[in-house]
C-alpha angles and dihedrals in degrees: 000000000000123000091206109117119235112252124199133180118254105250091224107043102009094235115148115264125192108230100229146072091296086071106055094178096050131185080030122065093222146004087257093060090044091054093046089056092047090051091052091054092044092052088046093242084131125043140163109244116245145118114315117261120253111233128202089254090059091053094050093046090066117087110276119219116249 
């Protein structure tokens, strides 16, 4: 087994990050990069592809039975 630590790139700034307890914000290099990423998700700049959600408005726009 190798003693070489696993190193990944920070998803925000691409700096190398040691994957271990020495990097408490992993996979991010810092709290700053972690918050930048969170903000991108919150503002919907990032999204996981999938089928569109059905909202309540979509349900009520369909013809309703009498």
